[in-house]
Steps between C-alpha positions, in 0.01 A plus 500: 500500500718529812798283584339179371535367145178386329444275202152458357533145365643170620576166335325203663593179326484575130240775544524874556266649760447873450353771720123454518502123439301281737708249699467263793738478795611165642353461849223761450209267429207624293636851456608664176736794469572769241876515441652849529882481504817326612681714756871483590667677789849575359656554843400152630443306178154385621239446230123462529186549293230759564143417406139581580263246652176454305168461681202423277701621203580839657839619623519515878813464715861561395716193572864396456644150460822322410521452125541121536137477619347618168273251328392592148134456410483313169292673235196303392504388143213600278279210405494410137150428379484210258200466276 
């Protein structure tokens, strides 16, 4: 684990994003990311999120961003068939 503190979920609005959830990052157009953890450096107080960039649905590069840039992807509602 090293000197950094990790948490594997974060509250965004009224929702909890957990490790493995798919998110978007503000300013990164058209790219989705798989959330990994929130990291805090206790000696400086800096906080950021670690995630993996997705290309064609597969994990590719490891990226880090400020937590304020997280955009949750709303879950699609299941359609109700009416007969």
